[in-house]
KEDREN-665338 format. One record per residue (C-alpha): x, y, z. Coordinates in steps of 0.02 Angstrom, whole numbers, plus 50000, padded with zeros to 5 digits. Layout:
BEGIN
XYZ;...
end
This chain:
BEGIN
506315044450253;508075039850274;509355037350127;509345018350141;507465017250121;507665029749974;509045019849886;507885004049900;506355012449828;507405019849688;507765004449635;506064997649627;505465014849547;507035012949418;506294996349373;504445002549344;505215016449246;506185005449136;504774994049109;503805008749052;504935014948937;505114997648836;503224997348844;503005013448753;504355011048631;503885012848431;504604994548380;502814986648438;501714977348316;500654993448291;502085004848245;501585003648058;499845008848097;500475024648189;500575041248099;502145048848039;503355055348153;503505073748132;505145072748235;506465059948253;506575050548397;507405061048537;506845077248451;505865089948538;506075098948711;507145088648836;506395084349009;506805094449156;506755079649267;507955068049176;508615056849311;507535043149397;508185050749555;507495068049522;505835059549459;505635049649614;506195066149741;504815074849644;503355064149662;503795060349848;504065079449888;502325081549806;501435067049920;502395073950074;501875092150051;500515092249909;501135110249844;500055118649727;500655115549542;501275133749536;502375130849686;502985114149622;503415122149465;504275134349544;505315123149660;505645110949506;505915124149374;504325118849269;502755125849210;501275122149322;500405110949182;502035101749166;502145099249359;500375091349349;500775078649196;502355073849280;501415070649448;500085059949349;501265049949268;502475048249408;501055043549533;500645026249444;502445022449434;502655025249615;501105016149663;501795000749559;503365001449639;502705001849810;501314988949775;499825000249835;498845016049780;499415032949855;497815043649827;496165042149761;495825051549607;
end
C-alpha cells in the first residue's frame, strides 16, 4: 500500500474511531443505570496503541501477514490476549472504514 492510499484510509479510519468513541461515552441516557465506576475516567492502564496511525498499521499488518497473536504481541509490545482483543475491535472499524467485510469469523 502506498503512503497516499494509507493516508486516505487513515482519514476514514479516524472518522470511524471517533464515532465509536462518541458512542461509548458514559454521558448517554443509560448512564444513570450503569454501575458505579471504581476508577475515574482515564484511570487504569494506558493503551499501547495510542494513535490512530498505530491502530491502523496494526490491523493492516495483521491482515497482510496473519501472524499468531504471540508474534503480533511481540512485535507491538502487547500480551497475546491483548493483541487478539485489538484485532477484534479494530477489524470492525476497518470494515466500516472500507465499507466491506475483511474476513469471516
